[in-house]
N, C-alpha and C positions, 0 to 999 in steps of 0.2 A: 572856854577853851578847856583842851584836854590836859591831865597832869601827866607828866613822865618822871620815869624814874631813872637817874642818871648815876651810874657807878664811877666813881673817881680814886683809883688806887685801893678799889674794894669798899670804898665807904660810899653809902647811899645817900642821895638828895633827891627830893621830891620837888621837881620844878612844874610850875605853870605859868604859862604866859598870860599875863592880866590884861595889859594894854599893849598895842604895838603900832608905832608909827615909824615910817621910813627916815624921815629928817631929824626927829627930835628921840629924846631919853624916852624907854619905854618902861614898863613895869612888869616885873616879874617876882612870882612868890617862890621862894626857897624854903623848903621845911617850915612853912607857916610864917615866913617872915618875908615882907615885902622889900624889895630891891628895885633901885632904879639903875638902868642899865643903858649905854649908849655905845654904839658901834662905830668906828670911824676907819672907812676903808671897806674894801670887799672881803667878807669872811669867805675865804676858800683856801686851797692848799698851796695855791701859788706865790703867795708872798704873804708876810707877816701883816696883822692888823692890828688895830688898839681897840681894846673895850674899856669903858669906863664904867665901873661898878661903885655907887655910891659916892661920885666924885673923886675916884682914884683910878688912874689909868694904868691898863696892864698892856704889855706886848703879847700877842698871841701868834703861834706859828703850829700850822697843821701841815700834815703830810697827806692826809687823805681823811674823810668821814666815812663812817662805816655803821650803818642803822642795827646791823646784826653782830657783828664782831667787835672786839674791842681795837682801838686805834691809839696811836701817841699823839700827845699834843704837849706843847712847851707853852709856859706861861712865864714871862720875865725870865726866859732861860732855864726854868725850872721843868724838867720832865715829867710829865703824868699819863698815866693810863686810863683812857675813858671808854665806857661802854653804856650804851643806851639799853635799858633792860625793858625788853618788850612785854606787852600786858599778856598774860597768860591766856590762851585761846582755849575755849572750853572744848573737850573732846570725849565724846562718847564711845566706849568700847563695846561693839557689837561681837559677842563671840559666837554666836549661832545665827547668821541671818536667817537661815530655813525655818528656825523655830517661830518666825512670824506666820507659817502656815496654821499655825493651832489656834490661831485667833478665829473668832466667829464669823468674819467676813468669809462667804462662799466665793467672792472673787479673787482671792489670794492663790496663788500658784504654789503647789507644792515641790519643792527642790527634790530632784532625783538624786541618786549617790553622786556625790561629787561636785554637784552644781552649788555654787555660790550665788545666792539671788541678791537683787538691791531690796533693801528692806523698806525702802521709801523712794519716792522721785527725788532726783537731785542732780547735782553735778559732780563729776569725776575730778577732784582736784591733785591727786597724784596715783600712780600705779606702781608699787614697789616690786612685781614680779613679772617675769616674761615666761613664754612656752619653754618648757623643758626644766624649769627651776624646780629644785627640791623643796618642800616645805615641811615643817612641822605643825602640829596641830596648834592653833592659837596664833601662828605668825601673821602679820599684817600684810595684806594682799593689796589693799588700795585705800583710799580715804573719799567718802562722798559726804559732799556739803549739802545740807538740807536745813532750811529752816535757820540759817546762819550758825549751823553748829556742823562741827567736821566729826564724821562717824569713821572709826577705824574698822573696816571691814575685815575679818580674820578667818584664817584657814579652819574648816570645821573637821578636818582629817589630815593627817599626815599622808605626805605621795608627792608625786610630779604634776607641775602645771600643765595640764593638757591643751588647754585654750584660754586665750585671754581676749575677751571681746570688748572691752573698754579703753579709752585712752583719757590724757588729761584734758579736760574741758569738755567732753562728751556729757550730755544730758541723758539721764535714765529713767525710766518708770519703775515703780514698785514692781517687783516680781520679775525683771529683767535678769537674764542669767549674766552674770559679771564675768564668771571665770569659773573654770571647770578644772577638777583635780582627780588624777587617776591614779 
């Protein structure tokens, strides 16, 4: 099972679910210590429920659960601020995608002035600009996911976005013109 980092009022806890059963207590590892946990009631934001940890019961109230943002929780009427710390995604920054044209492969397309080429085949996961936007050198234009890595594609010059040929979810090939800057 995967380990998660949870911040409770700013203090970090490493939590790993060791075993899980719906009807009986399950085992959780918290900061390298094994803990037995049982949930009584449905753990949601509609009604309080009880969590028994190492034989001691605690009343839990949630207003919401958010995987990305901090959210409030009450345990035995005491308020806490909880946040799931998401694992860091590896992001490779590609400053000059057209530099791939210098590689010895003869099949690589050479970028024309202002063209931003896909440095490799992949899928566009985000587009940060639209036609008419002003950009500076090294501004992030879009993000390309390839081989489970996110690559930030950046402006190779300052100027105005003349053309955006991609959208989120679009598959691209190496050498495709993603964006043109004038």
